[in-house]
N, C-alpha and C positions, 0 to 999 in steps of 0.2 A: 665643340666646345668644351674646353678644361672645365671640371670642377673647382680646380685650385689652382692657382698660381702665382708664385714670388720671382721676382726679378731682382738682381743685385741684391739682398737681404741680407742682412750686417748687422753683428752686433759684438761693441766693443767691452768690455769691462779694465777701467783704468786703461793700462798699456797693452793689453795682452786683449789680443782679437782673436773669439773665440768663435767668431763665422765670418765671409768675409766674402762676400759676392752670392749668395749663393739660390740658384736660378730651379725652379721644379714645375712640373706641369702635372697633374694629377685626373687620371679619366673617371668619369663616373662609372663606379662600378669594379676598378682597379683593386689591384691589393698589391701596394709599392711598399718595399722593405726598407729599409735605411741600415747603413751597415758604416763601421769605420770600427778603426784600434781607442779604445777609453780616450778620452780627453779631445775627439774629434768633434765636437762642437754637434753631434746631434741630438742633445737632450735642448740643448740651447739652440737649436736649428727649430724644434716644434713647437717650444715655449714661445715662441715669436710668431707662430703660426695661431697657435692657441691663445694668443694673447695675454699668457704670465708673464712675457719679457717683452720690454720694446723695441724694433730694428731701433739701428744706430743709421740706418740706411736703407733704402731700398722699400719696396711695397708685395702686400700681398691681395690678391682677387679671388673674392669667391662667389660665385653663380655671376659672372662677370660684374662684377662689384668691391670697389675699392675696400677692405677692409682694415687696411693698417692702422687708421687711427681708432677702432675699434674697442672696447673694454673685452677684457675676456669672457663677464658674462653676457655680453652683449653676440658673442659670438655662437656662444651655447645656444642663444636663442636664434641665431642663424642656423644652425643646424651643426654648429665643431663640438663636438667632445673630446676630450683628452683623459685618460686613463691615466695616472701617476707612477714613476719608478720605483717609487713606495707610496706602500699604500698609504689610502684615504677616507677608512671607514670609520663610521660614528661607533668606537669598540663598546658602548655601555648602550647601543640599540641594536635591537634584533634582526636579522637579516630580512626580513619584508620589510622593518620600520625603516632599514637604508633606502632600499628600495622605492619603498612607496615616497620616500622624501622628493626623489628625482621624478617618480611619474607623474606626483603630487604639479613638481616644477612646471614639469612639461605641461601639463593639460592646464596649467594656469594661463599660460601663454596668453589665450584667445578669449577671458571671460575676464568679466571687472572685478576691478577689487575690492566689492561686496557680495562676490558670490564665488563658493568654494566648490571646485571640482566635482562631479559626481565621482561620489567614494566606491561604486562599483564598478564605474570604469577603472577607477587607481588600483584597485583592487586585482582585477583581471589582468592589467598590465604590470602590473607587482609580480603577480605569482608567473605569467607569462616569461619575464626575462629571468628569474631563479631559475623555470626548467633548462630556459635555455643551456645555460651555463650550469646544469646538473646541479643545483642547491634546494631541490626539490624539497628532500625529508629534512634539510638545516633551515627552514623557513621559521623557526620560532626562537634559535640558538643567538645566543650572541653574538655580536662581528667576533669582538674580543676572543671570545674562546675556539673562532674558528685556527684552524693550521693558518699555514701564512700563504700556501700556494691557494686556499679554499678561500683566503679573504681577496686575494689576485683576481681569482672567478665573482667572488661578490661584487668588485667596485666596477669590474666587467659588466655584469647587473644593472649595478646603476647606472651607467654610461648607456645601455641599452634601453634602457627605461625611458629616458630622453629623446627617444627614438633619431637618432644622429643621422645626417648626410652622408657627414666622414668624421670618423673613428680613427684617432689617434692612441695604438695602442705602445708602452713606453716599457719594454722589458716586460710583458706579459706572463711568457712562461717560466720565470724564474721563482724559484720555490715550488714548481709541479713535480710529480711525477710523468714518468715518463707514459704510463696512463693518462693520465690527466693532461699531457702535451697533448697526444693520440687526441682526444678526447676536445681537447680546446681546436687544432688545427682545424677540426669538423666542424666547429662550430664557428670560426672566423670563414669559410667559404659559404657559409650558409650565410651570415653578416652581410656578405659581400653580395649577394644577390638583391640587398637594397641597400645597402651603401658604400661607399670608397671606404678603403680601410689604408692608412699609415701605419709602417708599425716596423719601430726599434726591437732590436731583437738579436740576441750574440750569436742563440742556437741555428749554427749553422744549417743542419738536416729540416727545424723548422721554417728558415728562408727561404732553400731551396723547395719545398714541398707549398708553403702557401704563397710565394712572389709572382708577381708577371713579370713586373721590372724589378729591378734594382738600381739602389743610388747610393753610391759610395763615398764618405765623406774621409777626408785628412786634413790633420793640422787647417781647419773651420772649411772647408775647399770643397771644391766638385771636385772628386779624383777619377770618377767612371761610372757609367749609366747601362744598363743594357736589361737583356734578357737575364736569369740563371746560368743558360751555360755563357753566353757571351762573357758576365762576370766571372765565371770558375775559370775561363781560361784567357784573362787578360793580366799579361806578367804586372804592369801598373800593381795591381791588386795583390797576386799572390804576395811583391815582395812587401806593399805598405800594412796589408792586412792577413794575410796567410801566415808569412812568414818564411817564403819558401822562393 
């Protein structure tokens, strides 16, 4: 059974059709890349999956349950976590405190309002998430003092602290150095052992290294879908996306 499926998913803004009838099915443990030219509708599409944009039409099913009407925070509780294209860290808080807030939110799901999560568990989960993205040495630094690339990694750590079943990464390597990108690719492969990854990425080297399958969007619609090799040799993709 697919972890997530969309059927006929569409969104209009006024008279502009940003996404028109997208169907996608993600298998558990899959790394799926969504690519396409600027304005293809990629971010709108994943924003509908995360609940940050309401579909004009279509449905979203997660673990066999229709979640189309759920709010974004309800989807987080179901295990769908979305990291933004633009960083959304708390700049005046330390790296530890940013991730601890996410860890505490996750641990608070199964306890009553009157009880707080065990702080030793919060600390352990926070330190683990920071270590996975390579930010252990920056644990006490303010998020606003980090480079843009490290802020992106901090946001991924916040997502990991929520222990997602589906992690949506929107342009995660933007602002990273070549060495950081290499480490990030290793991290995504490790995350995929316990979660499904939906990745929007313009760096085609990253896409080709990570993706099990690639979904190509153009003008809000599905242009092609297949393995990296199939996509690289697809004439329609070459014309619309690769410019050849």
